[in-house]
N, C-alpha and C positions, 0 to 999 in steps of 0.2 A: 519304745524304740529309738534309739538314739541319731540312727541313718531315714528317718525317714522322709524326711525335711531334701536332705541327699537326693536318694533315691525316686523323686515328688520332680524336683527340679532335671535328674533323667530323661527323663521318660518328658516330662516337657520339651526339651532337647532334642529328644528325638525325634517325637512326635513336626518341631518346628522343622529341625532338616528336610523330614519325610517330606513334606507338603511344602517344602518351595520345588527340593527334583522333583516333584511329582510336576512345577509348572515349567523346568526348561523342554523347549524343545526341543532335542534333537538333529532334526530329521534338516533346518535349518539350517544355509549351504556357511553363514559365517559363521554360528557356535560348531559346524563340524569342519570347516578350515582351521579356525584357533583356540578352539577351546577342545574339542573333541577329545582328540588323543592323551589331550595329560590329566580331562578328569577320570578317563578307564585309569588309566598308571596311578593316578594316589590311589583312584579305587580298590584298586587289585592289591594296593602295598596295601593296605586298610582288611584285606581280609584277610592275604597271607601270609602279616606279620602278627594278626589279630592283636591289631591296635584301637578298632572301634568296636569288637563282639557286639555291644548294644545297640548297632545301629547294622546288625547282618546282614538282619533283612533283607532295610530296604536299600543297603549297597547293594545287596544281590540282585534284587527286582531294575533296579536302577541301572548296573551296568550289562544286565541287558538288551532290556531299552537301549540305550547305548552301542549295541554290537549290533542288533538289531538293523540298523538305520544300515549301514552293508558287511556282513558274517562273512562275503569273502576278502575281506580287506581285513578285518579282522583275526581271521584262526592262518588268514596266510600268511601277513605280514605283519601281525603289532603281536601275536598271542606269544610265535613263536622268540621273538626277539624283547617280551617281556623276561619268559620264562630264560632266557639265556642270562641276564642280568641278577636273575633271583640269587643268591648266594643261598645255600641251601636247603636247594631241593633238587 
């Protein structure tokens, strides 16, 4: 099967990304202030537009962990703003 090496490479990349995301501490104030909303936005776009289906499970777990830092803000402010900006939903 000619795509065996490619499938193995994709699996390795998914594992590495999952490991890197596991290292991030989403509750650190600097991360929350500077990068959290940008990461959440990118990961939600990846799920909505299905651009990284291979990483769907890892992205979903990561999004949950990021939103769990402040569920109230996520559901009351960020998510409605994100959904308004998505075309075709």
